[in-house]
C-alpha positions in Angstrom: 0.0 0.0 0.0 1.4 3.4 -1.0 1.0 5.4 2.2 2.1 8.6 0.4 -0.9 8.5 -1.9 -3.4 7.4 0.8 -5.7 10.3 1.6 -6.1 10.9 5.3 -9.2 9.2 6.6 -11.3 10.9 9.3 -10.1 9.1 12.4 -13.4 8.5 14.0 -14.5 6.1 11.2 -12.2 3.2 12.3 -11.5 4.3 15.9 -11.6 1.7 18.7 -14.4 1.9 21.2 -14.9 4.8 23.7 -16.8 5.4 26.9 -19.0 8.3 25.6 -20.4 9.7 22.4 -22.4 12.6 21.0 -24.4 12.3 17.7 -25.5 15.5 16.0 -27.9 15.5 13.0 -28.2 18.8 11.1 -30.2 20.1 8.2 -28.7 22.9 6.2 -30.5 26.2 5.7 -31.3 27.2 2.1 -28.6 28.4 -0.3 -25.7 28.2 2.2 -23.6 25.7 0.3 -20.8 28.1 -0.7 -20.3 29.0 3.0 -21.0 25.4 4.3 -18.3 23.7 2.2 -15.3 25.6 3.9 -17.1 25.3 7.2 -17.3 21.5 7.0 -13.7 21.4 6.1 -12.8 23.5 9.2 -14.9 21.3 11.4 -13.3 18.1 10.1 -9.8 19.7 10.5 -10.7 20.8 14.0 -11.9 17.2 15.0 -8.7 15.8 13.4 -6.5 18.2 15.4 -8.3 17.5 18.7 -7.5 13.8 18.3 -3.9 14.8 19.2 -4.8 17.4 21.8 -7.1 15.0 23.7 -5.3 11.8 22.9 -5.1 10.8 26.5 -8.9 10.5 26.6 -9.0 8.9 23.1 -11.1 11.7 21.4 -12.1 11.0 17.8 -14.9 11.9 15.4 -16.0 12.4 11.8 -18.4 14.5 9.7 -20.6 12.8 7.1 -22.8 14.2 4.4 -26.3 12.9 3.8 -27.0 11.0 0.6 -29.8 13.3 -0.4 -27.8 16.5 0.3 -24.5 15.4 -1.3 -25.3 16.8 -4.8 -26.2 20.2 -3.5 -23.0 20.4 -1.5 -20.5 18.8 -4.0 -22.2 18.9 -7.4 -19.0 18.1 -9.3 -18.6 14.5 -8.1 -20.4 11.9 -6.1 -19.2 8.6 -4.4 -20.1 5.8 -6.8 -22.4 3.9 -4.5 -24.0 6.6 -2.4 -27.8 6.2 -2.3 -30.6 7.0 0.2 -31.4 4.8 3.1 -33.0 1.5 2.0 -36.3 1.8 3.9 -38.0 -1.6 4.5 -41.2 -3.0 6.0 -42.6 -6.4 6.4 -45.5 -7.1 8.8 -44.8 -5.1 12.0 -41.1 -5.0 11.3 -40.1 -1.6 9.9 -36.8 0.1 9.1 -37.9 3.6 8.2 -35.8 6.2 6.4 -35.3 9.7 8.0 -32.6 11.5 6.1 -30.5 14.4 7.4 -28.0 16.7 5.6 -25.1 16.3 8.0 -24.0 13.9 10.7 -21.3 14.8 13.2 -20.1 11.8 15.2 -18.0 12.5 18.3 -16.5 10.1 20.8 -14.3 10.3 23.8 -13.5 8.7 27.2 -14.4 12.1 28.9 -18.0 13.4 28.7 -17.0 17.0 29.5 -14.6 17.2 26.5 -17.4 15.9 24.2 -19.8 18.5 25.6 -17.2 21.3 25.0 -16.4 20.1 21.4 -20.1 19.7 20.5 -20.8 23.3 21.6 -17.7 24.5 19.6 -18.9 22.7 16.5 -22.4 24.0 16.9 -21.0 27.6 17.0 -18.8 27.0 14.0 -21.9 26.0 12.0 -23.9 29.0 13.3 -26.6 30.3 10.9 -25.8 27.7 8.3 -27.5 24.7 9.7 -30.2 23.7 12.2 -29.6 21.0 14.8 -32.5 18.5 14.3 -31.5 15.6 16.5 -29.0 15.2 19.3 -28.3 11.9 21.1 -25.6 10.9 23.6 -24.3 7.4 23.9 -22.4 5.6 26.5 -20.5 2.3 27.0 -22.7 0.0 29.1 -20.8 -2.5 31.3 -18.2 -4.4 29.3 -19.4 -3.1 25.9 -22.9 -4.6 26.2 -26.1 -3.6 24.6 -28.9 -2.7 27.0 -30.3 -6.2 26.3 -27.4 -7.4 28.4 -25.5 -9.0 25.5 -22.0 -8.0 24.4 -22.3 -5.9 21.2 -19.9 -5.8 18.2 -18.1 -9.1 19.0 -17.8 -9.8 15.3 -16.2 -6.5 14.5 -13.0 -6.5 12.4 -9.8 -6.1 14.4 -6.6 -4.1 13.8 -5.7 -3.0 10.3 -8.6 -5.1 9.0 -10.9 -2.3 10.3 -9.6 0.0 7.6 -9.9 -2.7 4.9 -13.6 -3.2 5.8 -14.6 0.4 6.4 -12.7 2.6 3.9 -13.2 3.0 0.2 -10.1 1.8 -1.7 -8.9 2.4 -5.3 -12.2 1.1 -6.7 -13.4 4.8 -6.4 -10.2 6.8 -6.5 -11.6 10.3 -5.8 -13.3 8.9 -2.6 -10.5 6.7 -1.4 -10.3 6.8 2.4 -14.0 7.7 2.7 -16.7 5.5 4.2 -20.4 4.8 3.7 -22.3 5.4 6.9 -25.7 4.1 8.0 -27.3 5.2 11.2 -30.4 3.7 12.8 -31.7 4.7 16.2 -33.3 1.6 17.8 -35.6 1.9 20.8 -35.7 -1.3 22.9 -38.8 -2.6 24.7 -36.7 -3.7 27.7 -39.6 -4.6 30.0 -40.9 -7.1 27.4 -37.3 -8.3 26.8 -36.5 -8.8 30.5 -39.7 -11.0 30.9 -38.1 -13.6 28.6 -36.3 -16.5 30.3 -32.5 -16.4 29.8 -32.4 -19.4 27.4 -35.0 -17.7 25.2 -33.0 -14.5 25.1 -29.8 -16.5 24.2 -31.7 -18.3 21.4 -32.9 -14.9 20.0 -29.3 -13.5 19.9 -27.4 -16.8 19.1 -24.9 -16.4 21.9 -24.7 -17.0 25.6 -25.4 -13.9 27.7 -22.9 -14.1 30.6 -19.7 -15.3 28.8 -20.6 -14.3 25.2 -20.0 -17.7 23.6 -21.4 -18.0 20.1 -23.7 -21.0 19.5 -22.3 -23.8 17.3 -23.6 -23.3 13.8 -26.0 -26.3 13.9 -27.5 -25.0 17.2 -28.2 -21.5 16.0 -31.9 -20.9 15.4 -32.5 -19.6 11.8 -34.4 -16.7 13.5 -31.4 -15.7 15.7 -29.9 -12.3 15.3 -26.4 -13.7 14.5 -27.7 -16.1 11.9 -29.5 -13.2 10.2 -26.6 -10.8 10.0 -23.6 -13.2 9.5 -23.9 -13.5 5.8 -21.6 -14.7 3.1 -21.2 -13.6 -0.5 -21.4 -15.9 -3.6 -17.7 -16.8 -3.0 -18.3 -17.9 0.6 -16.5 -14.8 2.0 -18.0 -13.1 5.0 -19.9 -9.9 4.3 -18.5 -7.5 6.9 -19.2 -4.0 8.2 -17.5 -2.1 11.0 -20.0 -1.3 13.7 -19.5 1.9 15.8 -22.8 1.4 17.7 -23.4 2.5 21.3 -26.3 2.4 23.7 -28.1 5.7 24.4 -31.1 7.0 26.3 -32.9 7.8 29.5 -35.5 6.0 31.5 -38.1 7.3 29.1 -36.6 5.9 25.9 -33.4 3.8 25.5 -31.8 1.6 23.0 -29.0 1.4 20.5 -27.6 4.0 18.2 -26.6 1.5 15.5 -23.8 2.8 13.2 -22.4 0.9 10.3 -19.2 2.1 8.5 -18.2 0.3 5.3 -16.4 0.7 2.0 -19.7 -0.3 0.3 -23.4 0.4 1.3 -24.4 -3.1 0.0 -23.2 -5.0 3.0 -25.4 -3.1 5.4 -28.4 -3.3 3.0 -28.0 -7.1 2.8 -27.9 -7.5 6.5 -30.9 -5.3 7.1 -32.9 -7.1 4.4 -32.0 -10.4 6.1 -33.3 -9.1 9.5 -36.5 -7.6 8.2 -37.5 -10.1 5.4 -35.5 -13.1 6.5 -34.1 -15.9 4.4 -37.0 -16.5 2.0 -38.3 -19.3 4.1 -40.0 -17.0 6.7 -37.1 -16.8 9.1 -36.7 -13.2 10.1 -34.7 -11.8 13.0 -36.7 -12.3 16.2 -34.7 -9.6 18.0 -37.0 -7.2 16.0 -39.9 -8.2 18.2 -38.2 -6.4 21.1 -36.7 -3.3 19.4 -37.9 -0.8 16.8 -35.9 1.3 14.4 -37.1 4.9 14.8 -34.8 6.4 12.2 -32.6 5.3 9.2 -30.1 7.6 7.5 -27.5 7.2 4.9 -24.3 9.3 4.7 -20.8 9.4 3.3 -17.8 10.4 5.4 -15.2 11.6 2.8 -11.5 11.6 3.5 -10.1 14.7 5.3 -8.2 15.5 2.1 -11.4 15.5 0.0 -13.0 18.0 2.4 -10.0 20.2 2.7 -10.1 21.1 -1.0 -13.0 23.4 -0.1 -11.5 25.1 2.9 -11.5 28.7 1.5 
């Protein structure tokens, strides 16, 4: 790999896990694109520099542009596979699409730093955008979802994270960028906690306490793991890098599901398998206990792509 010619990725895309996160969804005001382009470049550069400044608390983040807003902002060129969120519905299982123009994803092991940076960024964007959604996530126990199961066990490790998450030379102008999908899931925890332990484990496809995956032949076809561990036509695993974290208060809580990948197809195939199942009626039974409230599609370009527009 020629490191010289590798554009600098936004460091939050492939970062290792953190204790806290802030998710900001913005919509742009009308006709602000000429001011917004340099502003986004400044915000991305600011996040990049803070990664060094706050390295002892593992600060990282990225800025991503909504699929439906991309052409307004960067009319000259578009990531090859960028498309709106693939809304799906089957019976009472729904994955709705709610698109936003910009997504700022910030994470850190210190909540106060996140709060400070989110305020700074909000001020940098002043008068150009409107904050539509704000959510704050947290690490729960030893990286578990609020269902009590460890989340993201299947995630790629080490350098393989970059291989899974970042666009390569297949789309040269957008090398080092990433396709981002965000879904906010609200869990029905009172319904979930009424289930016996074994039933919960069958729905996930792992043991709860020690996080051991069921043997292949023991996995129910309706288990979450069976539905999202897919293979392509060559028998190779279809992978995404998950950057999800639990969020919420007593009123509403769940998972901010975040997928980063070099192609949007992997996420779409997984979601399709969860909602519609395997063609034989086996959908993901976890969906009886959680509802997707949002679904948004973004692209997080390389820092170098964004910095072309910094003046």
